[in-house]
N, C-alpha and C positions, 0 to 999 in steps of 0.2 A: 504494500500500500504506500503510494507516494503522494505527497501533498503538493498542490500547485504553489509556486512561489508567488510572492506579492506582485511581481512584475507580470507573470503570465496570467494571474487572476485578473489583473487590470484590464486585459483585453476582453475577458469574459464580462466584467462588470460594465464595460462601456457599450455593450450591445443594446440597441434600441429596436423599436418596432420598424424603423425605416432604415437602419444601418447596422451592420454587424462586421465582425473582424474575420469574415470568411476570406480565404485566399484560394484561388483555383489555378492549377497548372495545366496548360493546354499542350498536348502532344499530338502530332500527326505522323502516322506510320505508313510506309510503303510495303505492301504485302509481297511484292515481287521477289524480295530477298528471302522470304520464308520458304520452308520446305513445301514443295508442291504449289507455291505461289498463293496459298490461301491460309488465313488464320481464322479459325472458328471461335465463336464466343465461348464455347465450352472449354476450348483449349486455354483461352485467357483466364477463365474462371479457375481451372485447375492449377494454372501457373501461379496465380495470386494466392490460392489456398496454401501452396507449398512455401510461399514467402511470408506468411503471417507471423511466423516466429522471429522474423528479422527485427521486429520492433514491437514493444508493448503497446504502442499507439493503436495498432490495428484491433486489439481485442480488449481494450480497457475503456471504461466509461467514467463519467464524473459522479462522485457521491457527495452531495451537499451536506453541510453540517446544519442540524436543526437550529432555528432561530438566527442563522447567519453568524454564529459565534466565531467561525474561523473560515479560512479558505477551503474550498472543496478538495477532495482526495481523488486520486485515480485508483479504481478498483476493477477487478476482472468482471467482464460482462458475462454472467452465467447463462444468459439467453442469446449469446452471440449468434447472428445469422448472416453468413457471408453473402447470400443472395440478396439480402436487403441492401448491403453496401455496394455491391457490384451490379450495375444495371446495363441493359442493352437497348438502345434506341436507334432510330434512323431518321434522317431528314426527309420530309416530303419532297417529291419531285418539283422543280428541277434540282434541288439540293445545291443551291449556290452559296457563295460566301456570306451574303447578307442574311440568309436564313440561318446559317451556322452561327453567326454572331448573335442573332436574336435568341436562338435556343440556348447557347451556353450562358448568355447574360441572365436568362431566366433561372437556369439551374444555379448559377453563382449567387443570385439574390436571395434564394430561399434559405431560411435559417436551418441549421443542422439540428437534429434531434438530440437534446442534451441528455437524454436517458439512454443513449447508445454511444458507441465509440464515435469520435468526432471526425469522420471522414466518409466520403462517398466517391465512387469511381464510376464513370459513365463511358461505355464503349459506343461511339457514334458512327454509324455508317451512312451511306447515301451522299458521299461527297464528290460524285463523279463530274459535277459541273464546275468544280474548282479549276481555276487557271494555274498552270505551273505545278500541278500535282499529278503523279502517275495514276492511271485508272485503277480503281479498287482500293485507294487509300482509305484509311479509317482514322478517327480521332479518339483520343482518350482524355477525358477531363477528370482530374483528381482534385477534389475539393476537401479542404480541411479548415481548421480554425487556428488562429495564431496562439490561442491558449494551449493548444495541443502540440504544436510544432513551433519551437523557438525560431525567431526570424533568421538566425544564422544556420538553421538546419533545413531550410526549405529545399535546397538543392539535393540534400541527402534523401529526401522522400522519394523522388523519382528513381534514384540510384538503387533503392531497396528493391524495386520491382522490375528493373531493367537490367540487361546484360551488356557487356562491351564486345560481344561477339554474336554473329548470326547463328552460330552453332554453340549454344551455351552448354556448360557442363551439366549433366543431369542432377537435379536436386534430390532425387530419391523420393520415397513416399513421405507424405505429410507426417510430421512428428505428433504424437498424441499430446493432447492439451487438456488439462483439467483446471477449471476455474477455481480460484480461491474464494472462500465465502466472504461476502461483504461485511464490514464491521456493523455492529448493532447501533441503534440510534443513541442509546444511553452511553455507549463507549465514545461516540463522537462528541456528544454533549460534554462528557467528562474531559476529553482532550481539549475542547474549546475553552472550557472554564479554566483549566490549568494554564493554558497559554495566555489567556486574558489576565490571569492573576500574576503571572511571571513576566509579563511584557515589559514592565519597568526595569527588571533585572537584565533582560536580554538586550535592552537598549544601552546598557552601560558601556560595553565595548565599542559599538559604533559611535556613540557620542564622544568617547575619549579619543577615537581616531580622528573624528571631525575637528575636535578641539585643537589638535596639533596642526591642523591645516585649515584654520578658520577662513582666511582670505581666499585661498583657491576654492574651497568648498562653497563659499558664499557666491563667488563669481560663477562657478559652474551651475549652481542652483538657479541663479538669476538668468543665466543664458538659457537653461533648459525650460524654465517655466514662465518667465515673464517677458524677456526681451524679444522684441519684434521690430521690424522696420516701422519708422514713424510715418504717419499720413499715407499708409498703404492704400492705393485705390481699390475700390470694391467692384467686382465684376459679377456677372450672372452666376459664376461658379462659387461665389461666397454667400450661399444661401442655404436654406434648409433643404435637405435632399429627400427625395421620395423613395419608396421601396423598390422602384423599377430601375434596373441597370441597363446601360448600353455600352457596347464595346466595339472598337474598330482596331485595325492593325495595318501598319505599313512596313514592308521589308526592304532593306537596302544591303547591297553586297559589301563585304569588308573592303574590297578594292575601291569602291565608290567612296566609302567613309574615309579611307586613307587619303584619297585624292582631295577630298574636302578639307581634311585635317592639315594638308600641306599648304592651304591658302594663307594661313597665319603661322609664322614661325613659333614653334613651341606649343602650339595648340594640342590638346589631347582629344581622345574620343569622347570623353565626357563633355568637353567644351563644345564639340560638334553637336552632340545630343541636345544640350541646353539651348544652343543658338537655333537649332532647327525647331525645337518645341516653342521657343519664343517667337520665331517667325510664323509658325502655325497659329498661335494665339493671336498675334497681331492681325493676320489675314482674316481669321474667323470673326473676331470681334469687330473689325472694320467693316466686314460685309453685313454685320447686324446693326451697324451704326452705333456701336457701344464701346469703341476703342477709346480709352482715357487719353486724350491728347496731351502729349508731353509728359505722361506719367509712365513710370517703368514698373511692369508687373514682376512679381517675385515668386520664386518656387522654393519649397522646402525639399532639400536633398538630404537623404539619410545616409548614415555611416554607422557601423557597429562601434560599440563602446570599446575603447582601448583596454586590453586586459591589464590587470594590476590590482593593487590593494583597493578594496571597496567597489570594484567593478561588479556589475550585475550581469549574470549570464543572460544573453539574448537581448540586452538593453541596446538602444540605439540613440545616437546623437543626431540632431537635425541642425542643419545650417541653412541660412537664407542665401539665395543666389538670385541676383537680378538677371532677367532674361533678355534685356535689351529691346523690349517691345516699343520703346519710344524712339528707336533708331530705324529709319526706313531702309538705309543701305545695309544689305546682308553682310558684306565683308566687314563693315565697321561694327556690326552687331557681334560677329564672331570674335573680333579683336577685343571688344569690350568685355565679353564673357570671359575670355582667356585672361585678361588683365586683372579682373577682380578675383579670379581663382587663386592668384598669387598673394592676395591680401588677407588671407586667413590669419587670425590672431595667433601669436606664439602659443605653442602647447596644444594646438588643435590639429589633428591629422587632416591633411588636405587630400581629399579624394582625387582631385584633378591633377595631382603631381605625377600620376602614372598614366601612360597612354592607354592602358587597358583597364576598363572599369572593374573587371573581376579581380585582377591582380591588386587593385587598390582596396579591395574589400568593401566596395560600395554596395553591399547587399542590404537594402532597406526592407523591413518586414512588410510595410504597407503604409499608405498615406493616412495614417491614423495617429492622432495624438494620444499619449498615455492617459490613463484615467485621471492622474493628478493634473495634467495640463488641461484636460477637458473641464475639470472642476474649476481651475483657475480662470479658464476662458468664460465659463458661465457666470462666475462671480463678477468678472470684469464687465460682462454684458449687463448684469443686473445693476452695476454702478454707473452705467451710461456709456461704457467704452464699446464702440462698434468697429474697432479695427480688427480685421481678420488676421490670423497667424500668417497666412500667405495666400497667394492666388491659386496655387496648385501644388501638387507634390510630384516629384520625379524620383523613382526608385529603380535600382538595378536588381534583378533577380538572377543570380548566377546560373548559368547553364553548364552542362557537362562539357569538358574539354575534348572528349573523344566521342565518336558516334556510338549511340546506344540502340539496343534492339529489344523488342517485346515479342517473345515467341518466334524469333527469327526475322520479324518485320523491322526494317530500319527506320529510326526516327528521323524525319525530314524537316520537322518544324517544332519549335518550342517557344512558348510565350506564357504570359500570366495575366490573370484578372485580379486586381487589387481592391481593397476596401476603400470606400469613400465615407465621409461623415459630414454632419452639419457644419457649414462654413468652409468646408474643403471638398467641394463637389467635383473635382477633376484630379485624376491621378494618371500619370504615365508610367507604365511598366516597360523596362528596357531589358532585353535579353540578347545574347550573342551565342549563336550555335550554327555549326556547319557552314561557316563562311558568310553568314548573314547577320545583320543587326536588325532587330525587330523593335519597333516602338508601338506600344498598344495603349491608347488612351481609354480610360474608364470613367463614366459619369452616370448621371441618372437621366431618365427619359424627359423629365420636365426641364432640366437645365440644358440638356443637349438633345433637342428633338430630332436632329439631323446628323447622326454620327458619321454617315458617309460623306457629308459635306466637310466635316472637320477633318476626316481622313484625307480628303483631297487637298485641304490646306496644308496638312502635314507633308503630303507628297510634293506639292508645289514649293513649299519652303525648302525642302531638300534639293529639289531640281534646280532651284535658283542658285544654290551653292555649287551644285555639280556642273552647271553651265559655266560658272566662273573657273572651276578647276579643270574642266575638260571642254574647251571650246568646240562647238560643232564643226565637223568637217564639211568642206564644200562638196557639192555633188560631183561625181566623176566626170560628167559631161562638161561642167563649167571648167574643171581643171584642164580637160583636153582642149577646149576652145582657147583658153588662156595660153597654153603651150603652143598651139597652132599659130596664134597671132604673133607670139614672140619669134617663132621660126620665120 
């Protein structure tokens, strides 16, 4: 029996009727590499059953403490049913990308059953109308909750179920599993009362540690909970979110990203991502007649807490980055984003110092404020402060560095759907896999009624940079005429 840490429980407590801390990983597989060129659902189901022992996540549920005296515990689910968690669906014809985004957004938005293990896996077929995908491809959506999987372990979740070879080593038969009995209610109440009574004693050591570093601790606390850009402009995405999610995605090759990165000396991949997202926001809001003239929009970019004394496992630090939306010129915008990345205060790990987002450890769990920051934000709002924390969040979800396979089918696409919350109704997930960089914005249907239009803004923003990096070639006929005249 394991108890949730205060940090993980914070994700659970922050769930509301319109927003939750669900995070969904999207994978698309090519069946052509599998034996016989076909992967059956029953094969996938049997494969997952053999991998259940790889992590307690798969067969443990939450056990709450009566009267809310303490954080919940993880206990074995004595009624575990694999076929409840693994589901098989298909898109209706024609099965295009827009239908896929609508379907996975609906699945992502639904709250997980807190009386069962906090995960669901959907095998989705009917993708034959997708462009750039082999015929017969199928998708796998793996949904979980940030209270179950720490932000720094999201990439491990896929690796537990996938293999690094199209011919994996046999797992053998499933190991027998017997659920431990859940603790009684009186036992949990007793534990909660003891913890409540001894809480002051358990605070002595942390308070003593803080007392030796009063100034740094105070500065870190202020940065984490209270500090935010002054006079931040408010956009349509800084509003109350609805329970309906929308998702879109745009993919760019690593070669294209590297070409854009070369436009500004010393620019990183993260700088390119931030400038492209800033350009997309500028285009979209301008088309709506809502672009704050002369005002720079700001994103929250997440990075894991540096390990050391007092570090909380899975905790994240957020830093504000201006997106250059007040700059019309794309090249100047990229240069401005790159310049401010070097201005991070001393002692703060700068994600942009590495040309590779994954190497820099910029794995943000989700565009969600911790429960303490949400409480501070609500108190501030009640006192008359209407300044949002940021205009959007941009987080990188690390992808595997090598090709992965499911029952022999090669993974050809990887992205994520991230949580949004009131006041932070737009989140960009960034993934890099198989030679492509994927940017996937998530919002709600009321704040972004036209996600395909936003995706076009994202594409056009990137293409503007690509045109500067790789000038279009003249048609061959024009070159021949020019050479003929010269002769």
